[in-house]
C-alpha positions as CSV (number, residue, x, y, z in Angstrom):
1,X,99.2,113.6,133.8
2,X,96.5,114.8,131.4
3,X,93.9,117.4,132.2
4,X,90.9,118.4,130.1
5,X,88.7,121.4,130.8
6,X,85.9,123.3,129.0
7,X,86.1,127.0,128.4
8,X,83.7,129.2,130.3
9,X,81.5,129.4,127.2
10,X,81.3,125.6,127.1
11,X,82.1,125.4,123.4
12,X,85.8,125.2,123.6
13,X,88.1,122.7,125.3
14,X,91.6,122.7,126.6
15,X,93.8,119.6,127.0
16,X,97.0,119.9,129.0
17,X,99.5,117.1,129.4
18,X,102.3,117.5,132.0
19,X,104.9,115.0,133.3
20,X,104.1,115.9,137.0
21,X,100.8,116.5,138.8
22,X,99.3,120.0,138.3
23,X,99.6,120.7,142.0
24,X,103.4,120.5,141.9
25,X,103.6,123.6,139.6
26,X,103.5,127.2,140.8
27,X,101.6,129.6,138.6
28,X,103.3,132.8,137.8
29,X,101.6,136.2,137.0
30,X,102.6,138.2,134.0
31,X,103.7,141.7,135.0
32,X,103.2,143.8,131.8
33,X,100.3,146.2,131.7
34,X,98.4,144.2,129.0
35,X,98.6,140.9,131.0
36,X,97.7,142.5,134.3
37,X,94.5,143.9,132.7
38,X,93.8,140.4,131.3
39,X,94.7,138.8,134.7
40,X,96.9,136.4,132.8
41,X,98.9,133.7,134.6
42,X,101.0,130.8,133.3
43,X,103.0,127.8,134.2
44,X,105.6,126.1,132.2
45,X,107.3,122.7,131.6
46,X,109.6,122.1,128.7
47,X,107.9,118.7,127.9
48,X,104.3,119.8,128.6
49,X,101.8,119.9,125.8
50,X,98.8,122.2,125.4
51,X,96.0,121.6,122.9
52,X,93.0,124.0,122.3
53,X,90.0,122.5,120.6
54,X,87.6,125.1,119.3
55,X,84.4,125.1,117.4
56,X,83.8,128.8,117.0
57,X,85.6,131.7,115.4
58,X,88.4,132.9,117.7
59,X,89.7,136.4,117.9
60,X,93.4,137.1,118.5
61,X,94.5,140.1,120.7
62,X,98.1,141.1,120.2
63,X,100.1,142.0,123.3
64,X,101.6,145.5,123.1
65,X,105.2,144.3,122.8
66,X,104.1,142.0,119.9
67,X,105.6,139.0,121.7
68,X,102.3,137.1,122.2
69,X,98.8,136.6,120.8
70,X,96.0,135.9,123.3
71,X,93.2,133.9,121.7
72,X,89.6,134.2,122.9
73,X,86.1,133.5,121.7
74,X,84.2,136.8,121.3
75,X,81.3,137.3,123.7
76,X,77.9,136.8,122.1
77,X,75.9,139.9,121.4
78,X,72.7,140.2,123.3
79,X,70.0,141.7,121.4
C-alpha cells in the first residue's frame, strides 16, 4: 500500500510504502524527554519505505542521545 501526504506547510510531501494497510499497524510513542516534547510517534516494518520530498531548506534537530536527527522546515518569520 502506498500513501502520500503533504506536510502542514504544504511545500513538502511524504510517501510511505508498506506491505500491509496502514490501519493494521499500531503507532508507538517515543519515551525520551526530547521525543515527548516533540510529540513524536512511529511505526515500523522492515520492508517499508519512506521518502520525503522537499523543496525548501530543512533544519535538523539532533536528539539528545545523538541517535536520531529530526528534520523539519523552519517556520516562516512574520514581519
